KOLGU-797840 format. One record per residue (C-alpha): x, z, y. Coordinates in steps of 0.1 Angstrom, whole numbers, padded with zeros to 4 digits, always signed. Each point is the difference from the previous one (the first is absolute). Layout:
N
X, Z, Y
...
***
This chain:
485
-0430, +0830, -0440
-0027, -0007, +0025
-0007, -0037, +0007
+0004, -0011, +0036
-0029, -0018, +0017
+0005, -0033, +0017
+0000, +0017, +0034
+0030, +0022, -0011
+0022, -0028, -0013
+0013, -0014, +0033
-0017, -0033, -0006
-0010, -0022, +0030
-0035, -0008, +0011
-0002, -0038, -0007
-0018, -0021, +0026
-0011, -0034, -0012
+0001, -0026, +0028
+0022, -0003, +0031
-0027, -0010, +0025
-0012, +0021, +0030
-0018, +0027, -0022
+0028, +0001, -0026
+0028, +0005, +0026
-0021, +0025, +0019
-0005, +0019, -0033
+0038, +0002, -0005
+0004, +0013, +0036
-0026, +0027, -0004
+0014, +0010, -0034
+0034, +0005, +0017
-0016, +0019, +0028
-0014, +0024, -0027
+0033, +0004, -0017
-0008, -0022, -0030
+0021, -0028, -0014
-0016, -0034, +0001
+0009, -0031, -0019
-0017, -0032, +0012
-0003, -0029, -0025
-0008, -0034, +0015
-0008, -0029, -0023
+0013, -0027, +0024
+0034, -0005, +0015
-0008, +0013, +0035
-0022, +0028, +0015
-0033, -0011, +0015
-0003, -0029, -0025
-0037, -0005, +0004
+0001, +0002, +0038
+0027, -0027, +0000
-0025, -0024, -0016
-0023, +0003, +0030
+0028, +0005, +0026
-0014, -0028, +0021
-0032, +0020, +0007
-0002, +0022, +0031
-0014, +0035, -0004
-0030, +0009, +0021
+0012, +0035, +0006
+0029, +0009, +0023
+0033, +0015, -0011
-0009, +0036, +0008
-0025, -0001, -0028
+0022, -0016, -0027
+0027, +0026, -0007
+0000, +0033, -0018
+0013, +0033, +0015
+0023, +0010, -0028
+0015, -0035, +0000
+0006, +0002, +0037
+0018, +0033, -0005
+0024, -0018, -0023
+0004, -0030, +0023
+0007, +0017, +0033
+0034, +0015, -0008
+0012, -0035, -0009
-0006, -0012, +0036
-0032, -0019, -0010
-0023, -0005, +0029
-0038, -0004, -0002
-0010, -0035, +0010
-0023, -0003, +0030
-0029, +0021, -0012
-0027, -0023, +0014
+0015, -0032, -0016
-0017, -0016, -0030
+0026, -0007, -0027
-0001, -0027, -0026
+0005, +0009, -0036
+0035, -0012, +0001
+0007, +0022, +0031
-0015, +0030, -0018
+0025, -0006, -0028
+0030, -0008, +0022
-0005, +0027, +0026
-0014, +0028, -0021
+0001, -0003, -0038
+0036, -0014, -0003
+0015, +0025, +0024
-0019, +0028, -0017
+0013, -0011, -0034
+0036, -0001, +0014
+0000, +0036, +0013
+0026, +0022, -0016
-0028, +0021, -0014
-0018, -0028, -0019
+0027, -0027, -0006
+0012, +0015, -0032
-0034, +0009, -0012
-0016, -0034, -0002
+0005, -0023, -0030
-0011, -0036, +0005
-0006, -0024, -0029
-0014, +0029, -0020
-0035, -0010, -0013
-0019, +0028, -0017
-0016, -0013, -0032
-0016, +0032, -0013
-0002, +0037, +0005
-0006, +0028, -0025
+0010, +0036, -0004
+0021, +0020, -0023
+0002, -0012, -0036
-0037, -0003, -0007
-0028, -0025, +0010
-0028, +0011, +0023
-0022, +0013, -0028
+0024, +0030, -0005
-0008, +0019, +0032
+0016, +0033, -0009
+0032, -0015, -0013
+0005, -0019, +0033
-0008, +0028, +0023
+0029, +0006, +0025
+0022, -0027, -0016
+0018, -0026, +0021
-0015, -0034, +0006
+0016, -0029, -0018
+0002, -0033, +0018
+0008, -0032, -0017
+0017, -0022, +0026
+0012, -0036, -0001
+0033, -0005, +0017
+0028, -0027, -0002
-0015, -0016, -0031
-0003, +0033, -0019
-0026, +0028, -0005
+0012, +0035, +0009
-0017, +0034, +0000
-0001, +0023, +0030
-0014, +0035, +0002
-0018, +0018, +0028
-0016, +0033, +0008
-0029, -0018, +0018
-0010, -0035, +0008
-0016, -0015, +0031
-0012, -0036, -0006
+0000, -0018, +0034
+0005, -0034, -0015
-0030, -0016, +0018
-0022, -0028, -0012
+0014, -0031, +0015
+0012, -0014, -0033
-0034, +0002, -0017
-0025, -0021, +0021
-0037, -0001, -0010
-0011, -0032, -0016
-0024, -0023, +0018
-0029, +0004, -0024
-0028, +0022, +0014
-0003, +0018, -0033
+0035, +0014, +0003
+0012, -0026, -0025
+0020, -0031, +0009
-0022, -0029, +0009
-0002, -0027, -0027
+0031, -0021, +0003
+0017, +0024, +0025
+0030, +0007, -0023
+0008, -0036, -0008
+0035, -0010, +0014
-0013, -0031, +0019
-0026, +0022, +0018
+0026, +0027, +0007
+0022, -0024, +0018
-0028, -0005, +0026
-0005, +0038, +0005
+0016, +0014, +0031
-0003, +0038, -0005
-0014, +0026, +0024
+0022, -0005, +0031
+0017, -0034, -0001
+0025, -0008, +0027
-0023, -0026, +0015
+0020, -0006, +0032
+0034, +0002, -0017
+0009, -0008, -0035
-0034, -0015, -0009
-0006, -0020, +0032
+0012, -0034, -0013
-0020, +0003, -0032
-0033, +0012, +0017
+0001, -0022, +0031
-0027, -0026, -0001
-0014, +0014, -0032
-0032, +0018, -0010
+0005, +0037, -0008
-0027, +0024, -0012
+0005, +0037, +0006
-0019, +0024, -0022
-0004, +0036, +0011
-0015, +0023, +0026
+0029, +0022, +0010
+0027, -0003, +0026
+0022, -0019, -0024
-0026, -0027, +0001
-0004, +0003, +0038
+0037, -0004, +0006
+0003, -0030, -0022
-0031, -0016, +0017
+0014, +0006, +0035
+0034, -0014, -0008
-0016, -0030, -0016
-0019, -0005, +0032
+0033, +0000, +0019
+0013, -0026, -0024
-0031, -0021, +0006
+0006, +0000, +0037
+0033, -0017, -0008
-0015, -0024, -0025
-0037, -0007, +0005
-0003, -0014, -0035
+0004, +0034, -0015
-0033, +0013, -0014
-0009, +0036, -0006
-0027, +0015, -0022
-0008, +0037, -0005
-0020, +0015, -0029
-0014, +0035, -0001
-0023, +0016, -0026
-0024, +0015, +0026
-0027, -0017, +0019
+0015, +0008, +0034
+0035, +0004, +0015
-0011, +0026, +0026
+0019, +0028, -0018
+0031, -0021, -0001
-0001, -0006, +0037
+0005, +0037, +0006
-0004, +0022, +0030
+0015, -0022, +0028
+0008, +0019, +0031
-0013, +0033, -0015
+0030, +0000, -0023
+0027, +0025, +0012
+0027, -0023, -0013
-0006, -0031, +0023
+0019, -0024, -0022
-0021, +0009, -0030
-0032, -0003, +0020
+0010, -0034, +0013
+0005, -0015, -0034
-0036, -0002, -0010
-0011, -0012, +0034
+0024, -0029, -0001
-0012, -0009, -0034
-0037, +0002, +0011
+0007, -0024, +0028
+0018, -0025, -0023
-0030, +0000, -0024
-0025, -0004, +0027
+0020, -0029, +0015
+0001, -0017, -0033
+0038, +0002, -0004
-0006, +0019, -0033
-0028, -0007, -0024
-0015, +0032, -0014
-0015, -0001, -0035
-0021, +0031, -0007
-0013, +0015, -0033
+0029, -0018, -0017
+0010, +0016, -0033
+0028, -0020, -0016
-0008, -0010, -0036
+0025, -0027, -0009
+0030, -0019, +0012
+0010, -0034, -0011
+0029, -0023, +0008
-0013, -0035, +0002
+0032, -0017, +0012
+0029, -0013, -0020
+0023, +0019, -0023
+0034, -0008, +0015
+0020, +0021, +0025
-0004, -0027, +0026
-0038, +0000, -0005
-0001, +0038, +0003
+0021, -0001, +0032
-0009, -0033, +0017
+0013, -0011, +0033
-0021, +0004, +0031
-0016, -0035, +0000
-0034, -0010, +0012
-0011, -0011, -0034
+0005, +0033, -0018
-0032, +0013, -0016
-0006, +0038, -0005
+0002, +0006, -0037
-0006, +0037, -0005
-0037, +0005, -0007
-0015, +0034, +0004
-0034, +0006, -0015
-0021, +0029, +0011
-0024, +0021, -0021
-0031, -0017, +0014
+0013, -0035, -0009
+0014, -0010, +0035
+0035, -0014, +0000
+0027, -0009, +0025
+0032, -0020, -0004
+0031, +0010, +0019
+0037, -0005, +0000
+0010, +0037, -0001
-0017, +0034, -0005
+0011, +0033, +0015
-0013, +0029, -0021
-0003, +0031, +0022
-0020, +0019, -0026
+0019, +0032, +0000
+0021, +0018, -0026
-0003, +0025, -0028
+0025, +0027, -0014
+0023, -0008, -0029
-0009, +0028, -0024
+0016, -0012, -0032
+0032, +0019, +0006
-0020, +0032, +0004
-0017, -0003, -0034
+0018, +0031, -0015
-0009, +0023, +0029
-0032, +0021, +0001
-0017, -0015, +0031
-0034, +0008, +0015
-0010, -0033, +0017
-0033, -0010, +0014
-0014, -0026, -0025
-0010, -0024, +0028
+0026, +0003, +0028
+0029, +0010, -0023
+0012, +0026, +0025
+0004, +0037, -0007
-0035, +0013, -0008
-0002, +0024, +0030
+0011, -0026, +0024
-0025, -0027, -0011
-0031, +0013, +0019
+0020, -0001, +0033
+0011, -0037, -0004
-0024, -0018, -0024
-0010, -0031, +0020
-0033, -0002, -0018
-0011, +0032, +0018
+0027, +0007, +0026
-0003, -0026, +0028
+0023, +0016, +0025
+0038, +0001, +0001
+0006, +0035, +0014
+0006, +0019, -0032
+0006, +0037, +0003
+0036, +0012, -0005
+0006, +0009, -0036
+0030, +0011, -0020
+0013, +0013, -0033
-0032, +0018, -0010
-0020, -0032, +0002
+0027, -0022, -0015
+0008, +0023, -0030
-0005, -0011, -0036
-0002, +0019, -0032
+0037, -0011, -0005
+0015, +0027, +0022
+0027, -0012, +0022
-0012, -0036, +0002
-0015, -0015, +0031
-0012, -0034, +0012
+0007, -0005, +0037
-0002, -0027, +0026
-0019, -0032, -0006
-0001, +0005, -0038
-0018, +0033, +0004
-0030, -0019, +0014
-0003, -0021, -0031
-0023, -0030, +0008
-0013, +0015, +0033
+0010, -0021, +0030
+0002, +0027, +0028
+0035, +0014, -0004
+0017, +0011, +0033
+0038, +0005, +0002
-0004, +0033, +0017
-0021, +0012, -0029
+0029, -0008, -0024
+0024, +0020, +0022
-0023, +0030, -0001
-0005, -0004, -0037
+0038, +0002, -0008
+0006, +0028, +0025
-0026, +0021, -0019
+0013, -0010, -0034
+0035, +0010, +0009
-0012, +0033, +0013
-0019, +0006, -0031
+0029, -0007, -0023
+0022, +0024, +0021
-0026, +0027, -0002
-0007, -0001, +0037
-0033, -0004, +0019
-0014, -0034, -0011
-0032, +0002, +0020
-0008, -0035, +0014
+0003, -0003, +0037
-0027, -0018, +0019
+0008, -0034, +0015
-0016, -0015, +0031
-0002, -0037, -0008
-0009, -0027, +0025
-0036, -0011, -0004
-0011, -0035, -0008
-0033, +0001, +0019
-0020, -0016, -0028
-0022, +0027, -0015
-0012, +0019, +0030
+0076, -0118, +0063
+0027, +0015, +0023
+0016, -0031, +0015
+0014, -0021, -0028
+0037, -0005, -0003
+0017, -0033, +0008
-0017, -0024, -0025
+0034, -0016, -0006
+0015, +0033, -0013
-0001, +0007, -0037
-0029, +0022, -0010
+0005, +0038, +0002
-0005, +0019, -0031
+0002, +0034, -0017
+0024, +0013, -0025
-0005, -0027, -0008
-0037, -0003, +0001
-0033, +0018, +0007
-0033, -0006, -0017
-0033, -0007, +0016
-0011, +0031, -0019
+0028, +0021, +0015
-0020, +0011, +0030
-0006, +0033, +0018
-0034, +0015, +0007
+0007, +0029, +0023
+0006, +0002, +0037
+0033, -0011, +0014
+0028, +0023, -0009
+0024, +0017, +0024
+0036, -0011, +0002
+0017, +0011, -0033
+0017, +0034, +0005
+0038, -0002, -0002
+0001, -0038, +0003
+0035, -0011, +0011
+0035, +0003, -0013
+0004, +0033, -0019
-0037, +0008, +0000
-0023, -0001, -0030
-0007, -0037, -0002
-0032, -0015, -0012
-0027, -0025, +0008
-0015, -0031, -0014
+0024, -0028, -0008
-0026, -0019, -0019
-0006, -0004, -0037
+0016, -0022, -0025
-0030, -0021, -0010
-0037, -0004, +0001
-0027, -0002, -0027
-0005, -0032, -0019
-0012, -0026, +0023
***
């Protein structure tokens, strides 16, 4: 009897991750007549975005939704928020991702608390190419305290990179002492809630922000707002370069005004001495010099407290602070993909054909040409990286790019035309300020963040074709992170 291939068995296409790209992938798969199954490691959709829900996007609503997703939402009575409004991360989840996940089409096809541990194929390891050909994918998944196996005809990994931040060390390794528990308790992460949950802890203290992307910018601007309320608050900013000009961005040449205003507000704060800029600062070692009790690690805000986290740079300079915000970017988690035959760029860790378009070592502009299944394909037929994870360590991912990726992948899997459709993305005005927002407002951001290297070289683009409810959505919503500071 002839053996059926994976595509003939009625198995679903498994999508890993229930963020914007993952849910859009499911919507496009349904549009193509394919059966999706979304596996989300956390208990809710949009888990990563919820962690920076206090941050405002710098792109308006009309650029933040996917067309196939809108087609599922509209029959439920969902209405597009005001297209020119800038949502926070929390509003993006509440007003878009949650309603999308609750649509009749997707509600039964999303499994939360399902963490993918490993993926293989058939009954052989990846050295047995012929024996695996056409066989279903096998996913080992942790759920409810047990490990289960699921099978799929194809897999789209849109799990993102939020859970694997880059270390502080400029070599790509953790700085000496970075992993010690007493040091970790003084680390704030990429986008701390400076004006909310962290306000009491940071008020009146000295915080160092390391990084040159919009995660760093947002944290610095929010610390400056905190400083206006408590003048004893001290802010330092460390970058690896010898100038912050690239970080300041394109100002009023940026076609997304909120994005252009971010860098100009930061420039002004540095020039006015509200923020101390430390250039050519490569972090070498971290040392906790305070006490070893919980009360010492989290002291009260008294005037006698002495900063006790010492940061030593590669050239021997050092600085002592109370807290450190490491906005140094992220990298993909690849261990679960070890048994798949991947073709990744050795430096960027993105699909090999995509790397030349996004490698920040050579590609200084953020407008990446549209690309789809052909560029994202691997030797493991039927497996694709999509969304932020497809960019590996590159910092210039745009949400609209992810939407176009999954549209093309779904079409490819269905045997339809998968040709990538060009996107007109708003320019940053850097490679070729707008009035700054209210300084008391929280900083605007991307999705959640854009890099100083995520800039655009070409002339200003026209209004994206089809922008609006029901049209083919797509434009810059920022990138998740920047290069190491």
